[in-house]
VOVOTOR-653123 format. One record per residue (C-alpha): residue number from 1; residue in three letters; x, y, z. Coordinates in nm, 2 decimals, decimal comma, padded with zeros to 4 digits. Each point is the difference from the previous one (the first is absolute). Last residue first. Example, Ala and Ser with C-alpha at 12.3 -4.5 7.8 and 13.67 -1.06 7.14 Angstrom:
   num   residuo       c1       c2       c3
     2       SER    01,37   -00,11    00,71
     1       ALA   -00,14   -00,34    00,07
//
This chain:
   num   residuo       c1       c2       c3
   273       UNK   -08,63    11,30    11,45
   272       UNK    00,17    00,11    00,32
   271       UNK    00,25   -00,23    00,11
   270       UNK   -00,12   -00,20    00,30
   269       UNK    00,16    00,09    00,30
   268       UNK    00,33   -00,17    00,16
   267       UNK   -00,09   -00,28    00,28
   266       UNK    00,16    00,08    00,33
   265       UNK   -00,36    00,07    00,13
   264       UNK   -00,10   -00,34   -00,08
   263       UNK    00,28   -00,13    00,24
   262       UNK   -00,11    00,19    00,28
   261       UNK   -00,34   -00,13   -00,02
   260       UNK   -00,30    00,23   -00,08
   259       UNK   -00,27    00,06    00,23
   258       UNK   -00,34    00,05   -00,19
   257       UNK   -00,08    00,38    00,05
   256       UNK   -00,23    00,14    00,30
   255       UNK   -00,37    00,06   -00,09
   254       UNK   -00,14    00,36    00,06
   253       UNK   -00,09    00,13    00,32
   252       UNK   -00,36    00,16   -00,09
   251       UNK   -00,10   -00,03    00,36
   250       UNK   -00,27   -00,23   -00,11
   249       UNK    00,24   -00,24   -00,16
   248       UNK    00,25    00,01    00,27
   247       UNK   -00,29   -00,08    00,24
   246       UNK   -00,13   -00,29   -00,23
   245       UNK    00,37   -00,14   -00,01
   244       UNK    00,08    00,01    00,37
   243       UNK   -00,34   -00,20    00,04
   242       UNK    00,08   -00,24   -00,27
   241       UNK    00,34   -00,09    00,15
   240       UNK   -00,17   -00,06    00,33
   239       UNK   -00,24   -00,23   -00,15
   238       UNK    00,26   -00,21   -00,20
   237       UNK    00,18   -00,03    00,35
   236       UNK   -00,32   -00,11    00,14
   235       UNK   -00,03   -00,27   -00,25
   234       UNK    00,37   -00,12    00,03
   233       UNK   -00,07    00,00    00,37
   232       UNK   -00,31   -00,23   -00,06
   231       UNK    00,20   -00,20   -00,24
   230       UNK    00,25   -00,10    00,28
   229       UNK   -00,30   -00,11    00,21
   228       UNK   -00,10   -00,23   -00,25
   227       UNK    00,33   -00,14   -00,10
   226       UNK    00,11   -00,06    00,35
   225       UNK    00,19    00,14    00,26
   224       UNK   -00,02    00,37    00,07
   223       UNK    00,22    00,34   -00,04
   222       UNK    00,13   -00,08   -00,38
   221       UNK    00,32    00,15   -00,14
   220       UNK    00,01    00,17   -00,34
   219       UNK   -00,30    00,18    00,07
   218       UNK    00,14    00,26    00,22
   217       UNK   -00,22    00,24   -00,06
   216       UNK    00,19    00,32   -00,10
   215       UNK    00,30   -00,16   -00,20
   214       UNK   -00,17   -00,32   -00,08
   213       UNK   -00,36    00,11   -00,08
   212       UNK    00,14    00,29   -00,18
   211       UNK    00,25   -00,20   -00,20
   210       UNK   -00,26   -00,23   -00,10
   209       UNK   -00,21    00,28   -00,15
   208       UNK    00,26    00,16   -00,17
   207       UNK    00,06   -00,32   -00,18
   206       UNK   -00,38    00,01   -00,07
   205       UNK    00,07    00,36   -00,19
   204       UNK    00,21   -00,16   -00,26
   203       UNK   -00,28   -00,18   -00,14
   202       UNK   -00,09    00,31   -00,18
   201       UNK    00,29   -00,07   -00,25
   200       UNK   -00,19   -00,27   -00,18
   199       UNK   -00,16    00,19   -00,22
   198       UNK    00,29    00,20   -00,14
   197       UNK    00,18   -00,34   -00,04
   196       UNK   -00,27   -00,15   -00,18
   195       UNK   -00,02    00,32   -00,24
   194       UNK    00,37   -00,02   -00,03
   193       UNK   -00,01   -00,34   -00,14
   192       UNK    00,19   -00,32    00,12
   191       UNK   -00,27   -00,12    00,23
   190       UNK   -00,23   -00,03   -00,30
   189       UNK    00,21   -00,30   -00,16
   188       UNK   -00,02   -00,18    00,31
   187       UNK   -00,33    00,05    00,09
   186       UNK   -00,12   -00,11   -00,38
   185       UNK    00,21   -00,32    00,02
   184       UNK   -00,16   -00,08    00,32
   183       UNK   -00,35    00,05   -00,08
   182       UNK    00,06   -00,22   -00,35
   181       UNK    00,10   -00,29    00,25
   180       UNK   -00,26    00,06    00,24
   179       UNK   -00,24   -00,04   -00,30
   178       UNK    00,17   -00,28   -00,17
   177       UNK    00,10   -00,24    00,28
   176       UNK    00,33    00,11    00,18
   175       UNK    00,34   -00,17   -00,14
   174       UNK    00,20   -00,30    00,02
   173       UNK    00,31   -00,13   -00,21
   172       UNK    00,16   -00,32   -00,14
   171       UNK    00,29   -00,01   -00,24
   170       UNK    00,18   -00,32   -00,07
   169       UNK    00,36   -00,12    00,01
   168       UNK    00,03    00,26    00,27
   167       UNK    00,25    00,31    00,03
   166       UNK   -00,30    00,22   -00,14
   165       UNK   -00,07    00,25   -00,25
   164       UNK    00,31    00,20   -00,12
   163       UNK    00,22   -00,33    00,06
   162       UNK   -00,27   -00,16   -00,26
   161       UNK    00,09    00,23   -00,25
   160       UNK    00,11   -00,27   -00,29
   159       UNK   -00,31   -00,22    00,12
   158       UNK    00,15   -00,36   -00,05
   157       UNK   -00,17   -00,10    00,35
   156       UNK   -00,28    00,23    00,00
   155       UNK   -00,19   -00,12   -00,26
   154       UNK    00,03   -00,37    00,04
   153       UNK    00,02    00,03    00,39
   152       UNK   -00,39    00,13   -00,08
   151       UNK   -00,10    00,30    00,17
   150       UNK   -00,22    00,05    00,31
   149       UNK   -00,30    00,15    00,17
   148       UNK   -00,13    00,09    00,34
   147       UNK   -00,30    00,25    00,04
   146       UNK   -00,05    00,14    00,31
   145       UNK   -00,21    00,05    00,29
   144       UNK    00,13    00,13    00,33
   143       UNK    00,03   -00,16    00,36
   142       UNK    00,40   -00,04   -00,06
   141       UNK   -00,09   -00,21   -00,30
   140       UNK   -00,33   -00,08   -00,13
   139       UNK    00,00   -00,19   -00,36
   138       UNK   -00,19    00,05   -00,34
   137       UNK    00,22   -00,23   -00,23
   136       UNK    00,08    00,10   -00,36
   135       UNK    00,26   -00,22   -00,16
   134       UNK    00,21   -00,09   -00,34
   133       UNK    00,09    00,38   -00,03
   132       UNK    00,06    00,07   -00,35
   131       UNK    00,34    00,13   -00,17
   130       UNK    00,06    00,33   -00,19
   129       UNK    00,31    00,13    00,09
   128       UNK   -00,13    00,27    00,25
   127       UNK   -00,22   -00,27    00,15
   126       UNK   -00,34   -00,09   -00,07
   125       UNK   -00,28   -00,06    00,30
   124       UNK   -00,29   -00,21   -00,05
   123       UNK   -00,37   -00,03    00,15
   122       UNK   -00,16    00,03   -00,35
   121       UNK   -00,22    00,31    00,13
   120       UNK    00,28    00,14    00,22
   119       UNK    00,27    00,02   -00,24
   118       UNK    00,32    00,12    00,20
   117       UNK    00,28    00,12   -00,21
   116       UNK    00,33   -00,01    00,21
   115       UNK    00,23    00,31    00,03
   114       UNK   -00,18    00,12    00,29
   113       UNK    00,07   -00,34    00,18
   112       UNK    00,35   -00,02   -00,04
   111       UNK    00,29    00,04   -00,27
   110       UNK    00,33    00,09    00,01
   109       UNK    00,18    00,32    00,14
   108       UNK   -00,04    00,29    00,23
   107       UNK    00,17   -00,21    00,28
   106       UNK   -00,20    00,03    00,29
   105       UNK   -00,31   -00,05   -00,25
   104       UNK    00,14   -00,30   -00,16
   103       UNK    00,09   -00,15    00,31
   102       UNK   -00,37    00,06    00,14
   101       UNK   -00,11    00,24    00,25
   100       UNK   -00,29    00,12   -00,20
    99       UNK   -00,12    00,33    00,12
    98       UNK   -00,21    00,05    00,33
    97       UNK   -00,30    00,17   -00,01
    96       UNK   -00,02    00,42    00,08
    95       UNK   -00,34    00,10    00,16
    94       UNK   -00,32    00,10   -00,10
    93       UNK   -00,30   -00,24    00,11
    92       UNK   -00,31    00,16   -00,21
    91       UNK   -00,33   -00,04    00,20
    90       UNK   -00,33   -00,14   -00,07
    89       UNK    00,01   -00,22    00,30
    88       UNK   -00,03   -00,36   -00,12
    87       UNK    00,09    00,06   -00,39
    86       UNK    00,23    00,29    00,03
    85       UNK    00,19   -00,18    00,29
    84       UNK    00,02   -00,34   -00,14
    83       UNK    00,19    00,05   -00,30
    82       UNK    00,26    00,25    00,14
    81       UNK   -00,01   -00,25    00,31
    80       UNK    00,08   -00,31   -00,23
    79       UNK    00,30    00,18   -00,17
    78       UNK    00,14    00,10    00,33
    77       UNK    00,07    00,30    00,22
    76       UNK    00,02    00,08    00,38
    75       UNK    00,38   -00,02    00,02
    74       UNK    00,05    00,22   -00,28
    73       UNK   -00,15    00,28    00,17
    72       UNK   -00,34    00,13   -00,02
    71       UNK   -00,26    00,26   -00,15
    70       UNK   -00,34   -00,09    00,01
    69       UNK   -00,22    00,16   -00,28
    68       UNK   -00,37    00,04    00,04
    67       UNK    00,04    00,01    00,36
    66       UNK   -00,25   -00,25    00,22
    65       UNK   -00,08    00,16    00,32
    64       UNK   -00,35   -00,17    00,04
    63       UNK    00,09   -00,12    00,35
    62       UNK   -00,04   -00,37   -00,12
    61       UNK    00,18    00,08   -00,32
    60       UNK    00,30    00,16    00,17
    59       UNK    00,02   -00,32    00,19
    58       UNK   -00,01   -00,23   -00,30
    57       UNK    00,26    00,16   -00,18
    56       UNK    00,20    00,01    00,33
    55       UNK   -00,03   -00,37    00,00
    54       UNK    00,05   -00,05   -00,39
    53       UNK    00,34    00,18    00,04
    52       UNK    00,15   -00,18    00,32
    51       UNK    00,10   -00,30   -00,15
    50       UNK    00,21    00,24   -00,26
    49       UNK    00,19    00,16    00,32
    48       UNK    00,11   -00,34    00,08
    47       UNK   -00,11   -00,13    00,34
    46       UNK    00,30   -00,09    00,23
    45       UNK    00,00    00,30    00,22
    44       UNK   -00,35   -00,08    00,11
    43       UNK   -00,26    00,19   -00,11
    42       UNK   -00,16    00,36    00,10
    41       UNK   -00,22    00,19   -00,25
    40       UNK   -00,06    00,36    00,00
    39       UNK   -00,26    00,17   -00,23
    38       UNK   -00,11    00,35   -00,08
    37       UNK    00,29    00,22    00,12
    36       UNK   -00,06    00,34   -00,11
    35       UNK    00,12    00,23   -00,23
    34       UNK   -00,15    00,34    00,04
    33       UNK   -00,21    00,09   -00,27
    32       UNK    00,05    00,21   -00,35
    31       UNK    00,30   -00,23   -00,14
    30       UNK   -00,18   -00,32    00,05
    29       UNK    00,28   -00,24    00,16
    28       UNK   -00,22   -00,26    00,22
    27       UNK    00,16   -00,21    00,23
    26       UNK    00,07   -00,40    00,06
    25       UNK    00,26   -00,09    00,25
    24       UNK    00,13   -00,38    00,04
    23       UNK    00,15   -00,08    00,31
    22       UNK    00,21   -00,32    00,07
    21       UNK    00,07   -00,21    00,31
    20       UNK    00,25   -00,10    00,27
    19       UNK    00,36   -00,10    00,00
    18       UNK    00,23    00,20   -00,21
    17       UNK    00,27    00,00   -00,26
    16       UNK    00,07    00,25   -00,28
    15       UNK    00,28    00,00   -00,22
    14       UNK   -00,21   -00,14   -00,29
    13       UNK   -00,32   -00,08    00,19
    12       UNK    00,04   -00,25    00,25
    11       UNK   -00,26   -00,16    00,23
    10       UNK   -00,04   -00,15    00,34
     9       UNK   -00,40   -00,06    00,08
     8       UNK   -00,20    00,10    00,32
     7       UNK   -00,30   -00,16    00,07
     6       UNK    00,10   -00,19    00,30
     5       UNK    00,15    00,37    00,14
     4       UNK    00,25   -00,09    00,28
     3       UNK    00,27    00,11   -00,26
     2       UNK    00,36   -00,09    00,01
     1       UNK    00,26    00,17   -00,22
//
């Protein structure tokens, strides 16, 4: 697909392919107030969601609209952002974090990072059989600060469970610095609880906002050439949605239910406790 817009970028997300931009919407979800879009960000289509999070926080801060809790999709979370958001803006970033993608996690067998003991004070890692790491090196990987560590071949080579740990003669691994690592571990444990799921379910409303913008306002197609003009269209779309919602609120029209996919409707109901 050719585009006459020099700022437009070709992008792919799962099955979707398009040339253009991305829109990032933020709205309030208070139960006793209309759900208003509070911030609109327009980025190049190749900008990842996690790259937009800090800019959204800065924009909300500038407008004095920062929430106490910011409910976001998985793509907008990272361990660093979960540390930086409370520190810089005083808000809790609440969203699913990625789970490990190691071979051991996928097979549910063997030893990966959660099975190792990290001694932060002495800068050493102990493996499940008891071997101690021989290296501790702060580094930067993919733009993130990490700790790189490794074990000796003398320990890993003859280890009877090496196949469950690594395919290499020696085990090397990297992980986040202490504060970030501990926040990530805590977040992964929390998102498996019913309490976390109950809090997070309020984010479903933003999917309805996106659907409303697409179906009623043609938000999926830009009417203009260029990022700035497309952003203006996105802002005007958000204003139109807000006007409709304020009018509905004043007339006492209740919020519509979140749209459920056809496949979800086929899921058998949960048994009564």
